[in-house]
N, C-alpha and C positions, 0 to 999 in steps of 0.2 A: 252139789246138784248133779243131775244125770246128763245134762247137755254138755257137749264138748265145745269149749270156747276157743276161739282162734288165738294164736300166739301174739298177734298184733294188738289184742285188746289188753290194755295196760292194767285194768282192774282184775284181770284173771289171777286166781291163786297160783303163784309160781311153783308151788309144790316144794319138794326137797331139793334146793339148790344151795351151793356154797358160794358166798361172795366174799372176796378179800376186801376188808374194810379199807385197806391202804389204796385200793384201786378205785374206790367210790368217787373220790374227787375227780379223777381222770374221766370216769364215765359220765359224771354229772356235767363236767365242763364241756365235754364233747356234745352232750345233749343240748346244753345251753347255746353253744355255737351254731348248732343246726337250727334251733329256734330263731336265733338272730338272723341267720341267712335266709329265713323263710323256706327252709328245706323240709318239706313235708315228705315223709318216707313211710313205707310199709315194709314190715319184715316178714319174709316168707322163705322157707328153706328151698334153695335151688337144688336141682337133682344132683348136681356135681358136688355139693357140699357134704362133708362127712358129718356124722352125728356129733362128734367132738367139737367141730368148728361151729355147728349150729347151736350147740349148747353155750359156747362162748358168746355168740351173738345175742342170745337171750339173756345171758348174765349181764352183759353190757347194757341192754335195754332196761332190764328190771333194776339193776344197781343204780344206773343214772337217774331213773325216775324216782326211786325210793330215797336217794340222797337229796334230791331237790325237794321232795315232800318234807323231809326233816328240816331242811334249811329254811323253809318259809313258814313252818308250822306256828310259830309264835307271833307272826306279823300278818294281820288280816289283809293289808294292802298287797304284800308280796304273794300271799295265798291267792288273791284275786287274779294277779298277773299269771301265776303258774296255772291256775284252773283254766284261764282263757286260752293260753297257748296250747295246753294239753287238749283242751276241747277242740281247737282247730285241727290238731293232729288226729284226734279221734274221728272227727267228721270226715276228714280226708280218707282215712283208712276204711271207715264204714262204707263210704260211697265207692271207693275204688276196689274193694274186695270183689273178686270175680266169682265168689262162691255164695250163692243165695242163702244156703243153710247157715253160713257164718253170721250173716245179718240176723237171721231168726234167733240163733243162739244168744247173740248179744242182746237182742230185745228181751228175751226171756230172763237174762241175768239182770237187766236194768228194771224191768217192770214186774218180774215174778213169772215163774214157769207156767203157773195156772192162768195167767192173764194175757197170754199171747198164743195165737194159733195160726197155722198156715191156712190157706183157703181150702185145701183138701181136708184138713182136720176139722174145720168149722162145718164143712159140708157133711162129713161123717157124723159129727156131734149132733147136728139137727136133722140129719137124714134128708137133706134137700140139696139142690144145686143153687147156691146163692147167685151165681152169674146168670143162670137161666131165669130164676125167680124174679130178679130185679132187672133183667135185660142188660146186665153189665157187659156181657160178651159182645153185644151189638153196639155198644157205645165206646168208640175208641178213646184212649187217653187224650187229654187236652194237648193239642199240637204245641210242641216246644218251639220257641223262637231260637233256642240255643242249638244251632245247627251243627256245632262241632265241639268235641271235647277230647281231652287227652285219654279219657277212659274208653273211648270207642264204644263197642257193644256192651261193655260192662254196665254202663249207665242204664241200660234197658231194665235192669233189675229194679230201678227206682219206679218203674211203671207197674210193677207187680203189687198186688194187694195182700195185706195181712189183716188179721182180726185181733184187736186189742180191746180189753175191757174199757168201756167208755170213760170211766172215772180216772183212768191212768193218763189220759191225754186231753184234759179239759180245754186247753187253749185251741187245739185242733178241732174239737167238737164244736166249740163256740164259734169258730170261723166257718162252720158248715162245710168242712172238707171231707166229711165221713158219711157213710151210710150206716145208720143205727139199726141194729136188729137184735132184739131180746138181750139188751145189755152189752152187746158187742159193737165196736166201731170198726166197720170195714173201710180200710183206708189204704191209699197208695203210699209206698215208702217215700216217694218224693214229697208228699205232703206232711210227713212227720219227721223229716231229717233234722229240722231245727229243734223240734220238741225232744227228739232222742239225744241230740247234742246237749241240751239243757239238763236232761235227766242224768246224763253222764257227768256233767259238771257238778250237779248237786251231790251225786254220790261221791265224787272225788273230793269235794270240799268237806264232806262228813268224815272221810278217811283221813284227810290232813288234820282235821280237828282232833282226831284220836291220836295222831302222831305227836301232838303237842305234849301228851303225857309222857311219852318216851323221852323227849328232850328234857322235860322238867325234872325227870328222875335221874338224869345222867349229865352232870356238868361237863365231864370230859367229852361227851358226844356233842354237846352244844358248842364247845370250843373247836371241835373237829369240823363242824359244818359252817362255822362263822365265815371263813374266807369265801365260800360259795354263796353264802347269804349276802355278804357285802357286794359281791359281783351282781347278784340278782337285783339288789337294791339300786345299784347304779343304773342297771338296764331299765328297771321299772320306772325310776325317777325321770329318766330322759325320754321314755317312750309313752308315758301314760299321762294322767291328769288332764282330762278332756278340756277343762276350762282354762288351762294355762297356755294361752296362745303364744306367749313369748318364747316358749320352747319350740314352737314351729317357725320362729323367725318373724312373727307377726307383731306389729307395734301395738302398744297399749291403746285401748280405745277403739281399735279397728274392729269392724264386724265383717269378717271375710264372707260370711254366708249372704251378705247383701251385695256381693260382687260376683255375679254368676259367670263373668268372664274368667274367673280363676277356677271354676269347677272343671274337673276332668270330663271328657266326652261321655263316659258312662253315666255320670250323675246328671249332666245336662239332658241326656236322652231320657233317663228315668223321670225327671221332673216334667219333661215335655209330654211323655206318655200319660203321666198322672194327671196333668192339667187337661189333656185331651179326652181321656177316658174315665177319669175319676177313680181309678183303682190300679194297683199293681199286684203282682204275686206276693206271697208271704215273704219269700227270701229277698225280693226286691224292696219291699217295705223295710226290711231289716237293714239291708245295705244302705239305702238312702237315709234312714233314721240314724244309724250309727255314724255315717259321714257327717250329717248336719250337726250332730252332737259334738263330734271331734273338732269341727271348725268353729265352735263357739255358740251354737244355738242353744238356748235354755229350754228346759222342759216346757215352760209356758209358751215360748215362741214356737215350739214344735206342735203343741196343741193347736195353736192358731193356724200354723202352716197346713196341717192335715185337715183341719176343719174347712179351710178355704178351698182345698183342692179335691177332697174326697167325696164320692157319691154317697158314702155312708152318712153324710150329714143331712140328707134330704128329709125334711119334715122334723128335724131335730134342732133344739136350741143348743147353744155352745156348751152349756153345762151338761146337757143330756149326752152330747157327743163325747165329752171328756169322761163322763162316767162309763161310757161304753168301751172306748179305746184307750183310755188313760193308762190302764195297767200295762199295756204293751209298750207304751212310750216310757213310762217310769222304769220298766224292766231294762230298757236299753241303758238308762243312766245308773243302774244299780240301786234304784230306790224301791224296787219290788223284786219278788222272786228270790234268787240266790244271793243278791247283793253284789253282783259282779259288775264292775265298771267296764262295759264292753267298748271295744274299738272296732272300727270298720274292717272288713276282711281285706286281706292282701290281694294284689292283682292275680296271683296264682290261684287263690281260692275263688276269686270271681270268675276266672276263666273256666274253672272246673265245675262250679255249681251255682254261682250267683249270676250277675250280668256283666259281661265285658263287651263294650261297644265294638271292639275290633274282632272279637271271636264270634259274636252272636248276631251281629247285624248283617244284612245282605250287603255284599260288596258294592253293588250299584247304588244302593240307598246312601251308604256312608260317603261314597264318592261325590254324590250330588250334594249331600250335607256340607261337605268341605268346600265345594265350589260356591254354594250360596253363602255360607258363613264367612268366607274370605274373598267375597266378590270385589273388594277394594284393593286386593293384592295383585301383583303382576301375574297375569293368567298363565304365562309360560312356566313361572316358578311353581305355581299351584299345581299345574298338570304334571310337572316332573315329580312333585311330592306325592301326588295321588298314584302315579305309576310306581314309585318306590314302595308306598304303603300297600298297594295291591299285591305286589310281589311278596312282601313280608307276610301278609295275611294268608296268601295261598300256601306259603311255606310254614304256616302256623306259628310265626314269630310275632305273636300279638303284642307283647310288651315292647318289643323293638318298634313295631308299627306305631304304638302310642308315643314312643320317644321321637320318632320321625315327625309326627304331627306336632309335638311340642316344639321341635326345632323350626318347623314351618311357622308356627304361631308366634314364637318369641325371638327367633334368631339365635337362641342358645342351644347348646347340646346338653342332653341329660346325662348325668354321670353313669358310666357303665353302658351307655347307649340302650337303656331299657328302663321302663317305669315299673317299679316294684310295688308301689302303694299309691292309691288315689290321693291321700292326704299329702304325700310328698310332691305329687304333681301340682296340687294347689299351692303348696308352699313356694315352689319354684316359680310358678306363674305370678304369684303375689310379689315375690322378690323382684321379678323382672319389671313389672308394671306399676307397683304401688309402694314399694319400700322406699322411704324417703332417703335413707342412707345410700341405697343403691343408686338412686337418681342423682344424688349429690356427687357420688364418686364418678358417675358417668360424665357429669358436667365438668368436673375437674379434669378428667382425662381428655375431654374434647378441647378444653382451654389449653391444656399442655400440648396437645397435638398441634393446635393452631399456632402456638408460640414457636414450636419447633419448625413449622413450615415457613414462618415469617423470618426466621433467623438466617 
């Protein structure tokens, strides 16, 4: 195709490059380790880097990704895992790219060059000024509550509009996030970022499916990828399977979603806003829905949850509501769409593009929330914690601020002194307050200490 795709776009045709097969495992293992550490990265050629060094960087990127594709090709569960983590990386790169044209070129590759236009192109095509005709220039973008981001000014690109053929983004059209004009959907990048991510994941899944034929024709290649496949299997087995709460350290029969005190502040705040206003943004719906799934809420229970709290249920029966929004909920569980069993975003991803309580809420509001929520605690201790948290937020150490709040709430310290995932936060709070074994161990320790004091 005629458009120039960025090097960070992993579906880009690599062209004529030579990859030493003996190095593949090392490249794939490095890529896996970065995924495990939730290290989202974008590759760009620094001015000081030689062309030879840059080519080596691209070879490692392409070789690692290609080897992982081959490793998971014959296992649908591992394919889903790889598609999801690569999807997270793609979304990060798409959002963080500082070059607007790169985003346009990626959209053209995903949706088809004839199905995507910039606003200048759509104006020239119809010989009108879309902004003036529909008074878009006089209507500022919806004010974000996300007041800070590691991307700084680059995120402003997400407020820019593009034109995409309406049938390419049906979920965004049905959510009434677009201006429809003669078959084109005029839409802000911020409103299609999830749809774009899903399109990327769908395309990647199709590519992996084709990779299966390569593996099936070459038994020696299958043996070569087996060690990395086994490693992915171990990772996916320990990190996935939304209904297997025992892997989260949660006892059988427990329903953690009925224990709001275990929810991280971001989830508690989203639920509070939903109950007060009856709606959330698209990405916030996704964040909350995937979290509730991960802590054990079934599809049917999610139907009931959203029906109780959403303004979309006005004048609707429960069945009508499910018919309208059920697809989106089933999509979260991998029961619709691409069949991917989604997990909630990491804290880093929430900070950069979803909702992080510490990064996106006003400092004075969250300080008051803490005072009210912990009114039964020692006031001096609470104020000291608020002071610590405020300093961390000002320095943009949001995950450490969450860990400090966790310490105030539980009396425990979070490993690494930072919270990396909302589900791990819930697991640790559950372990502190609800885990029977933990309570028994604490009672035994108290008795032992008592005996020692009496000796």
